[in-house]
C-alpha positions as CSV (number, residue, x, y, z in Angstrom):
1,M,53.8,45.6,244.4
2,A,51.9,45.4,247.7
3,L,50.7,49.0,247.1
4,I,49.4,48.1,243.6
5,H,47.4,45.2,244.9
6,Q,46.0,47.4,247.7
7,K,44.8,49.9,245.1
8,K,43.2,47.1,243.1
9,R,41.4,45.9,246.2
10,S,40.3,49.5,247.0
11,I,38.6,49.9,243.6
12,F,36.8,46.6,244.0
13,I,35.7,47.5,247.6
14,I,34.3,50.8,246.3
15,G,32.3,48.8,243.7
16,L,31.0,46.3,246.4
17,L,30.0,49.2,248.7
18,L,28.0,50.7,245.9
19,L,26.3,47.4,245.2
20,G,25.6,47.1,248.9
21,L,24.2,50.7,248.9
22,F,21.8,49.8,246.1
23,S,20.7,46.4,247.5
24,P,18.5,47.6,250.4
25,I,16.8,50.2,248.2
26,V,15.7,47.6,245.7
27,A,13.1,46.1,248.0
28,F,11.3,49.4,248.1
29,G,11.6,50.3,244.4
30,E,8.5,50.9,242.3
31,V,8.0,48.3,239.5
32,G,6.6,49.4,236.2
33,T,7.4,50.6,232.7
34,K,6.0,54.1,232.9
35,E,8.2,57.2,232.4
36,L,10.4,58.2,235.4
37,A,8.7,60.9,237.4
38,G,11.8,63.1,238.0
39,I,11.8,66.2,240.1
40,R,9.3,68.8,238.9
41,L,9.9,72.5,239.4
42,G,7.1,74.4,237.6
43,M,7.4,73.5,233.9
44,L,10.9,72.1,234.4
45,R,11.5,68.4,235.0
46,F,14.8,67.2,236.3
47,H,16.2,63.7,236.1
48,P,19.3,63.1,238.3
49,N,21.3,60.0,237.4
50,F,24.4,58.2,238.5
51,G,26.4,55.3,237.1
52,V,29.4,53.2,238.2
53,T,31.5,51.1,235.9
54,Q,34.0,48.5,237.3
55,G,36.3,47.2,234.6
56,Y,39.5,45.3,233.7
57,T,41.6,45.3,230.6
58,D,44.6,43.1,229.9
59,N,46.1,45.7,227.4
60,A,45.7,49.2,228.8
61,F,47.9,50.8,226.1
62,L,46.9,48.7,223.1
63,E,50.5,47.5,222.7
64,H,51.7,44.8,220.3
65,K,53.9,43.2,223.0
66,N,54.7,43.5,226.7
67,E,51.0,44.3,227.4
68,K,50.2,45.9,230.7
69,D,46.9,45.3,232.5
70,S,44.8,47.4,234.8
71,Y,41.6,47.6,236.8
72,W,39.6,50.7,236.7
73,A,36.4,52.3,238.0
74,T,34.4,55.1,236.4
75,F,31.9,57.2,238.4
76,S,29.4,59.1,236.3
77,P,27.0,61.6,238.0
78,G,24.7,63.4,235.7
79,L,21.6,65.6,235.4
80,K,19.0,65.9,232.6
81,M,16.4,68.7,232.3
82,I,13.3,68.7,230.1
83,T,10.8,71.4,229.6
84,P,7.9,71.7,227.2
85,I,7.4,75.0,225.4
86,G,3.9,74.7,223.9
87,R,4.3,72.2,221.1
88,H,8.1,72.3,221.4
89,T,10.6,70.8,223.8
90,F,13.9,71.9,225.2
91,E,16.3,69.4,226.8
92,A,19.7,69.9,228.5
93,S,22.0,67.4,230.2
94,Y,25.4,67.2,231.9
95,R,27.5,64.2,232.8
96,A,30.9,63.8,234.4
97,D,33.0,60.6,234.0
98,I,35.5,60.3,236.7
99,M,38.0,57.5,235.8
100,R,40.4,56.0,238.3
101,Y,42.9,53.2,237.4
102,A,44.6,50.8,239.8
103,N,47.9,51.0,237.7
104,F,49.6,53.9,235.9
105,E,47.4,56.4,237.7
106,D,49.4,59.4,236.6
107,L,48.9,58.5,232.9
108,L,45.4,57.1,232.9
109,N,43.4,58.9,235.6
110,T,41.2,61.6,234.2
111,V,37.8,63.3,234.3
112,D,35.6,63.9,231.3
113,H,32.8,66.5,231.0
114,T,29.8,66.2,228.6
115,V,27.1,68.8,228.0
116,N,24.2,68.2,225.6
117,T,21.4,70.6,224.6
118,A,18.6,70.3,222.1
119,L,15.5,72.3,221.1
120,T,12.9,70.4,219.2
121,L,10.4,72.5,217.2
122,D,7.0,71.1,216.1
123,F,5.1,73.5,213.9
124,A,1.7,72.9,212.3
125,G,1.4,71.7,208.7
126,G,4.3,69.2,208.7
127,L,7.1,71.7,209.4
128,G,9.6,70.8,212.1
129,A,13.2,71.5,213.2
130,K,15.8,70.4,215.7
131,L,18.7,72.6,217.0
132,A,21.4,71.1,219.2
133,Y,24.7,72.0,220.8
134,D,27.0,69.5,222.3
135,Y,30.3,70.0,224.2
136,K,32.8,67.5,225.4
137,R,36.0,68.0,227.4
138,S,37.9,64.7,227.2
139,S,41.2,63.1,226.2
140,I,42.8,60.3,224.2
141,S,44.5,57.6,226.3
142,P,48.2,57.2,225.8
143,Y,49.5,54.2,223.7
144,S,52.7,53.7,225.7
145,L,54.3,54.6,229.0
146,K,56.4,57.2,227.2
147,E,53.3,59.2,226.1
148,E,50.7,61.3,227.9
149,R,47.0,61.9,227.8
150,K,46.0,64.1,224.9
151,Y,43.3,66.5,226.1
152,F,40.8,68.2,223.8
153,H,37.7,70.3,223.7
154,K,35.0,69.2,221.2
155,H,32.1,71.4,220.1
156,S,29.2,70.3,217.8
157,V,26.4,72.5,216.5
158,T,23.6,70.7,214.6
159,A,20.6,72.1,212.8
160,N,17.9,69.9,211.1
161,I,14.9,71.4,209.3
162,F,12.3,69.2,207.6
163,Y,8.9,69.5,205.9
164,V,6.5,66.6,205.4
165,F,3.8,67.0,202.7
166,A,1.0,64.9,201.2
167,N,1.8,62.4,203.9
168,R,4.3,60.8,201.5
169,Y,7.1,63.2,200.8
170,K,9.7,64.6,203.2
171,A,12.4,67.2,202.5
172,E,15.3,67.7,205.0
173,L,18.1,70.2,205.2
174,N,20.9,69.4,207.7
175,Y,23.9,71.4,208.9
176,K,26.6,70.2,211.4
177,H,29.7,72.0,212.6
178,D,32.3,70.0,214.5
179,S,35.5,71.5,216.0
180,M,38.2,69.5,217.8
181,D,40.7,71.6,219.7
182,F,43.7,69.8,221.3
183,K,45.6,71.6,224.1
184,K,48.9,70.9,222.4
185,D,50.5,69.8,219.2
186,Y,52.6,66.6,218.7
187,I,55.9,66.2,217.0
188,W,56.6,63.3,214.6
189,F,59.7,62.6,212.5
190,P,59.3,61.4,208.9
191,H,62.8,60.3,207.7
192,G,64.3,62.1,210.6
193,V,62.8,65.5,209.7
194,P,60.7,66.9,212.6
195,F,57.2,68.1,211.7
196,I,54.6,69.5,214.2
197,Q,51.4,67.6,213.8
198,S,48.2,69.0,215.2
199,D,45.1,66.8,215.4
200,S,42.8,69.9,215.8
201,Y,40.3,70.5,213.0
202,K,37.0,72.2,212.0
203,K,34.4,70.4,209.9
204,D,31.3,71.9,208.3
205,D,28.8,69.4,206.8
206,V,25.7,70.4,204.8
207,S,23.3,67.8,203.3
208,T,19.8,67.6,201.8
209,I,17.7,64.5,201.9
210,L,14.5,63.9,199.9
211,S,12.4,60.9,200.7
212,Y,9.2,59.3,199.2
213,R,7.1,56.8,201.2
214,F,6.0,54.2,198.7
215,L,4.8,51.7,201.4
216,P,3.1,52.3,204.8
217,K,6.4,51.9,206.7
218,T,9.1,52.2,203.9
219,S,10.5,55.2,202.2
220,L,13.0,55.7,199.3
221,L,15.6,58.5,200.0
222,F,18.1,60.5,198.0
223,E,20.9,62.4,199.8
224,F,23.5,64.9,198.6
225,G,26.1,66.0,201.1
226,Y,29.2,68.2,201.2
227,Y,31.6,68.9,204.0
228,N,34.7,71.1,204.2
229,L,37.5,69.7,206.5
230,N,39.9,72.3,207.8
231,N,42.8,70.7,209.6
232,V,45.3,72.7,211.6
233,D,48.6,72.2,209.9
234,P,51.4,74.1,211.8
235,T,54.0,72.9,209.3
236,G,54.2,71.1,206.0
237,P,51.5,71.1,203.2
238,S,47.9,71.8,203.9
239,T,45.7,68.7,204.4
240,D,42.4,70.6,204.1
241,S,39.9,68.9,201.8
242,K,36.4,69.1,200.3
243,N,34.3,66.0,200.5
244,Y,31.2,65.0,198.5
245,R,28.6,62.2,198.7
246,V,25.6,61.2,196.6
247,W,23.6,58.4,198.2
248,V,20.4,56.5,197.6
249,G,18.7,54.3,200.2
250,L,15.7,53.0,202.1
251,R,14.3,54.1,205.5
252,W,11.9,52.0,207.6
253,K,9.7,53.7,210.2
254,P,9.0,52.3,213.7
255,G,6.1,49.9,213.9
256,A,7.5,47.5,211.2
257,K,9.6,44.4,211.9
258,L,12.5,46.2,210.2
259,V,13.4,49.7,211.5
260,G,16.3,52.0,210.5
261,T,18.2,53.3,207.5
262,L,20.3,51.8,204.7
263,K,22.0,54.1,202.2
264,G,25.1,54.1,200.1
265,G,26.6,55.5,197.0
266,Y,29.5,57.7,195.7
267,I,32.0,59.5,198.0
268,A,34.8,61.8,196.8
269,R,37.6,63.8,198.5
270,R,39.5,66.6,196.9
271,Y,42.5,68.1,198.6
272,D,43.2,71.8,198.5
273,E,46.9,71.1,197.8
274,K,48.1,68.1,195.8
275,A,50.9,67.6,198.3
276,G,48.3,67.3,201.1
277,G,47.1,63.9,200.1
278,H,45.7,61.6,197.3
279,D,42.2,62.5,196.1
280,V,39.6,59.7,196.7
281,D,36.8,58.4,194.5
282,N,35.1,55.5,196.2
283,F,31.9,53.8,197.5
284,G,30.4,54.9,200.8
285,L,27.9,53.1,203.0
286,Y,25.8,53.8,206.1
287,C,23.5,51.1,207.7
288,D,21.7,51.2,211.0
289,L,19.0,48.5,211.1
290,T,17.0,46.7,213.8
291,Y,15.0,43.6,212.9
292,D,12.5,42.2,215.4
293,L,12.4,38.4,214.6
294,S,9.9,38.0,217.4
295,L,8.8,39.7,220.6
296,F,11.9,38.2,222.3
297,D,14.5,38.1,219.6
298,H,16.2,41.1,217.9
299,F,19.0,41.7,215.5
300,I,20.9,45.0,215.2
301,L,23.2,45.6,212.2
302,K,25.5,48.6,211.8
303,A,27.7,48.9,208.7
304,Y,29.8,51.7,207.4
305,R,32.3,52.7,204.7
306,D,33.9,56.1,204.6
307,V,37.2,58.0,204.1
308,L,38.9,59.2,207.3
309,D,41.9,61.3,208.1
310,T,45.0,60.0,209.8
311,Y,45.7,61.4,213.2
312,I,48.3,60.7,215.9
313,T,45.5,60.6,218.5
314,T,43.6,57.8,216.7
315,K,46.7,55.5,216.3
316,T,46.7,56.1,212.5
317,N,49.4,58.8,212.4
318,P,50.6,60.5,209.3
319,Y,53.6,58.2,209.0
320,Y,51.1,56.1,206.9
321,G,49.7,58.8,204.7
322,S,46.9,61.4,204.9
323,N,43.8,59.2,204.8
324,Y,42.3,55.7,204.8
325,I,39.1,53.9,203.8
326,H,37.3,52.6,206.9
327,T,34.9,49.7,206.2
328,G,33.2,47.4,208.7
329,F,30.1,46.1,210.4
330,E,28.8,45.4,213.9
331,L,26.1,42.7,214.4
332,T,24.2,42.2,217.7
333,Y,21.7,39.6,218.6
334,R,19.6,40.3,221.7
335,H,17.2,37.9,223.4
336,D,14.7,39.2,226.0
337,F,13.9,36.6,228.6
338,T,11.5,39.0,230.4
339,Y,11.0,42.7,230.2
340,K,13.6,43.0,232.9
341,L,16.3,40.5,231.8
342,S,18.0,40.2,228.4
343,S,21.3,39.0,227.0
344,S,23.3,39.9,223.9
345,L,25.9,38.5,221.6
346,H,28.1,40.9,219.6
347,G,30.4,40.5,216.6
348,L,32.4,43.1,214.7
349,Y,34.9,43.4,211.9
350,N,36.4,46.4,210.1
351,N,39.1,47.0,207.6
352,D,41.3,50.1,207.4
353,N,42.9,50.4,204.0
354,F,45.4,53.3,203.8
355,T,45.4,54.9,200.4
356,E,49.1,56.2,200.5
357,A,52.4,54.5,201.1
358,G,53.5,57.2,203.6
359,V,57.1,57.4,204.8
360,Y,57.6,53.6,204.8
361,N,56.9,53.2,201.1
362,K,54.2,50.5,201.9
363,E,50.5,51.0,202.2
364,R,49.2,50.0,205.7
365,T,46.2,47.6,206.0
366,D,44.5,46.8,209.3
367,N,41.9,44.0,209.9
368,R,40.2,44.3,213.2
369,G,37.8,41.6,214.5
370,G,36.1,41.1,217.8
371,F,33.3,39.5,219.7
372,G,31.5,39.9,223.0
373,A,28.6,39.1,225.2
374,S,26.5,41.0,227.7
375,I,23.8,40.5,230.3
376,N,21.3,43.3,231.1
377,Y,19.1,43.3,234.1
378,K,16.5,46.0,235.0
379,I,16.3,45.6,238.7
380,R,13.8,48.3,239.0
381,R,12.4,51.0,236.7
382,W,15.1,53.3,238.0
383,L,17.9,50.8,238.6
384,T,19.7,48.7,235.9
385,C,22.9,46.7,235.6
386,N,25.0,45.3,232.8
387,L,27.8,42.8,232.6
388,N,29.8,43.0,229.4
389,Y,32.8,41.1,227.9
390,L,34.6,42.2,224.7
391,Y,37.6,40.8,222.8
392,I,39.4,42.8,220.1
393,N,42.2,41.6,217.8
394,N,43.8,44.1,215.4
395,D,45.9,42.5,212.7
396,S,48.1,44.9,210.7
397,N,50.8,44.4,208.0
398,F,52.9,46.6,210.3
399,D,53.6,44.4,213.4
400,V,54.0,47.4,215.7
401,E,50.3,48.2,215.1
402,D,49.1,44.7,216.1
403,Y,47.3,44.4,219.4
404,R,44.8,42.2,221.3
405,E,42.6,43.2,224.2
406,N,40.2,41.4,226.6
407,R,37.9,43.8,228.4
408,L,35.4,43.0,231.2
409,M,33.0,45.6,232.6
410,L,30.2,45.7,235.2
411,F,28.0,48.7,234.9
412,I,25.3,49.9,237.3
413,A,23.1,52.9,236.7
414,T,20.3,54.6,238.6
415,S,18.1,57.4,237.6
416,Y,15.1,59.2,238.9
């Protein structure tokens, strides 16, 4: 017990030392809102950055009873590179997240690696494109002391080509490839029969979007999308599926009080094998809007409705069927006291409605709600801090899936 308390104190001491490290620098920092200078090397501009998160959770494994708490610290060094190529721009960045917990270190301690690259092409005459590649080496935290971290490699390739003509019309063609590769498979036991479940998959998404600007800042859009989901199924029937969406919506450009995208419509899923899952015909939604009530008050609304696969690593394992409808929203109110100091209130709710009875002969339904608050302070142009609190309550018709969590985090970041 004394050793555990000593480790908790050690993490806090590290955080205090870092705060002390930043404090004397603040007095000499440059004040302003202009872009960070970075380190220039010819055409290249480098922006080193470093962040520290000090946190506490009262339910480290998201358990429905006998919850276990822990303090943790995350150290996040990173580097971003930007270079112009004529009218075009190339960006690349790397970040590591070194997570250290005061309790259950062998289960929870880990290091994540993230690489992002993007090439933005700006051609004359309204033609443009963006190509991106993202890589992440990360893991899913265990949900009990009997489990282990589930490590994976994730790759994403994105291509976006668009053409704007007559200053009113825009046509887009989008492609995205995602692959999730877990280092090992997991065994689950429906009715006592062992199956090997792999959460690895490959997903190829193609969409086209046509939009018409009928007001100075408002456009009407039509989207047709298709993606093929190829799950790795070591045993049992194939859960591969073909998915379609036909959406209409509105898009508001920056400069107006309302900025963002609202779209929705028909979504469908067709499984390659009937035994793989129930086909889905439903309503889908995507909303990402920011409303500036005044210079100081802002509302941010995110809403969604989609069909998702069940995976062991997302705490929605195939005991409950092959898919579920995920519906919800997140609402944030932010008040800017000054250009340096702001505070936010957050609220969220989502419903997970499983479409199949699974091995329990009963469809699972989860209702998850939460709220939080945060304070953001921009100490200097290159130094910011954030204090954040979040409460989550997951209420399921399966008691074993219930959980509550209180999470408190202090985040400090510096960049040059």
